N, C-alpha and C positions, 0 to 999 in steps of 0.2 A: 471599400468602406474601411475607414481607419479603426483599429482595434478589432476588426472582424476575424475570428478564427473558426474555422469550419471543420468539424469531425463528423465523418459519415454523412456529409452533406447537411449537417445541422449548424446553423449560425449561432455559436454559443454566446455571442453578445446579446441574443434576444431571447434567451432562454427564461422562463418564468420561474419565479421562487414563490412557492406556497407558504402561507403562515401555518402555524401549528393548528389553528382551528380549522383552516380550509382542508388541511390534510386529514385531520380526524373526520370531518364531515364526508370527504371523498371515500375514505376507508369504510366508513359505515355503508355508503351507497355501493361500493364495490362489493362488499360482502354480501349484499342483497342481490347481486348479479347485474348491476348497472355497468355495462362495458364502457359507456361513454365516460362515466367517472373514473373507471380504471385507466382510460387513456389519458384523462387529464391528470391523474394521479402520477402516472409515469413520465408525462411530460414535465410535470412540475417538480420532479426529483431528478432530473438528469444533471443538474448542477452538482448534486450529492455525488454522482458518478464520476463527473469530471475532477472533483476534489480528491477522490480515492485513487484515480488512475495517475495522478501526478506522482505518487509514490513509487509507481513502476516504470516511470519514464527513464531513459538512459540505459535500458538493457537491450537495445536493438529491437524491440518489439514495435509493431506498427500501432500508433495511437488509435486508428480506427478499429483495429482488431480488439485492442484493450477496451475500448469504449462499448463495443458490441457485447463483449462478454460481461463487462460490468452491468450493462443493461439487462442481461439475463440474470444476474444476481439480484438487481433490483426488482424485477418481475417476481422472483422467488420470494423476496422479502415482503412484497405487497401481498402475495398469495398466503404466505406463512405467518403474517403478523396477527397477534392476538390482541383485539381490542380491550379485553379484560385485564390485561396487564398493565401496570402503572409505569410504562416505559415509552419514551418518545420514539417515533418511527425512525429517526435518523440514527438512534443509538442502537436500534435492532438492525436496520438496513445496511450500515456501514460494514460491520463483520461479515454479513451475507455477500456484500459485493466483493470485499477482500478475498473471502474463501473462494469465490467463483473464479476471480482472476488468478489466484494461486493455483487452482486445478488446472486451469488452462496452461499456465507457464509449466506446471509439472508435466502435463501431457504432451507439450509441444516443444520442450527445451532440447537443444542440442549444442554440443561443444564442437564448434568450427576449427579444424585443424588445417594449416596450410599444406598445399600440395608437396612442397619441398620437404617438410617435416614427415609426412606420410612416405615419401619416397625413401628417406633416411631410415625410418623405422622398418620399413620392408627389406632393406639391405642389412639392417642389424638382425632381424629376424632369420634371414637366410644364413648370415655368418654363424649365428647361433647354432643353427641345425647342423652346419657343416662341422663346427667344432665338437658338438656333442657325438657326431657319428664318428669322429676321430678319436676322441679320447673316453667316450662313454661316461662323461660326467659333465655337470654344468659349468660351462665357461665363466670366467670373471668378466667384468666390465672392461678390464684392461686388455684382456685377450680378444674381445670383440672388436675394441677400438683398433687395436693393431692389425687385426685381420682385414678390415675394410679401409684403414688408413685415415681414420677422423679422430678428433680429440675425444677423450674419455667423457667429457661434459656433454657433448653432442649425442653420444649414445645414451646416456641418462635422460636427456631431454626428449630424445626420440621415443624411448620406451615409455616414458610417462605420459606422452602426448596420446599414445594410443590405447592406455589402459582405460577400461570402461570406468567412467567417473561415478562417484556416490552423489546422488542428487540430494539436495537440501530437502526435497519433497518426498524421497523415499520413505515409505512407512517403516518403523522399527518395532511397533507394537499396534496390535489392533484386536480387541476383545469385545466384539459386538456393539461398538460405538465408533466415534470418530477416531481415525488412527493418529497415532503419536508419530510425527515425522522427524528426521534428522534437524530440521531447522527448529523444531520445538526444544531440542536439547542444547542448542547454540544460542546464547544470549549475548546481546550487546545492550549494555547498560544505558549507552548514550542514545540509542535509536530503536527503542523497543515499539511493538505494536500498541502496548498500553499507553505510552507516552504520546504516540502519535494520535491515537484515538482520544485522548484527553486534550490535545491541542484543537482538534476538531470540535469537540464538544465545547471547549472554552470560547473558541471563536464564534460558534453558534449563540452561546449564551451572552457573549458580548454584544451581539447585534441586537439583543432584545432590550439593551439598556437605552436611556435618554442620551442625547449628545452631550448634555452638560455632565452626566454621570460618567461617560466614557472619557471625557476630558479630564476629570478629577482623577479617575484611575490612572490614566496615562501619566498625569503630573507625579503621582505619588508613587507608583510602582515601576514605571519605565525611566523616568528622570530622577527618581528619589528624592523629591521634594517634601518638606515638612507641610503638615496641615495648615500652619501659619502661613507659610510661603504660598501655598495654593490658595488660601483665602484672599491674600493680597493680590494675586494674578487674576483670579476669577472675579473678585469683587463682591464677595459674600463673607460672612462671619465664619470664624474657626469652627463654631459649634455647628453651623450649617454644613460645612465641609465634612466634618466628623459624621453627622447624621446621614448625608447623602452617600459617603464612602461605605458606611456600614450597611445601609440598604442596598447598594449596588453589589457588595459582596455577598449578601444573604441571597439577592435574586440570582446571582451566578451559581451559587452553591444548589439552590433549588432547581435551577434548569439543568445543570449537569448531573 
């Protein structure tokens, strides 16, 4: 089937997407103990899991594993969601799914070092021990390189390769709550979790606009056209374009 993508045996092209009203109704039934509603809620939010795991692709992890872990986060989000809070389920669910995947990556991450690099590192350590036994002091990199007959740079690379790495997920502070990890102290202003979550929220909000409103926003903010240019292209007055644009932006702000 063209366009068919399977993850964990699930045909992602056929995944159902729930409306906000359907989600709220199923959440109410789930909180009352309706297991059938819970299953429908999980199935109806699998696309949310798919959208999240896209961020973690390209790390050598199996997509099926990421999907399964993401589903665990989704289930935790369903079980922990508070219907009394004025928050959309997707707004609550995405960080829960992300957190579950991060825990999985933290607990299962490994740095793979080539066999030849490990062999070189083993020779370096043997040479270091011999030189220390002879001189009773720490040998220099140049001395170790001369001892085993390899370039100085290879000694440095080999020693760096076997040093226990500091994981981005290693906790550096924990005081009775969620731990602060190394990753939390390293910031990339161009690719932050905040901006990524905002993009997901904006995409979800755009889906709730009418086709004409989406078209007007695309012409105004993606193509940079003036309201008068948009009115000529769409075939309505400039005042109508202004009103539709304003209403669309207000709707997006409300949904976000």
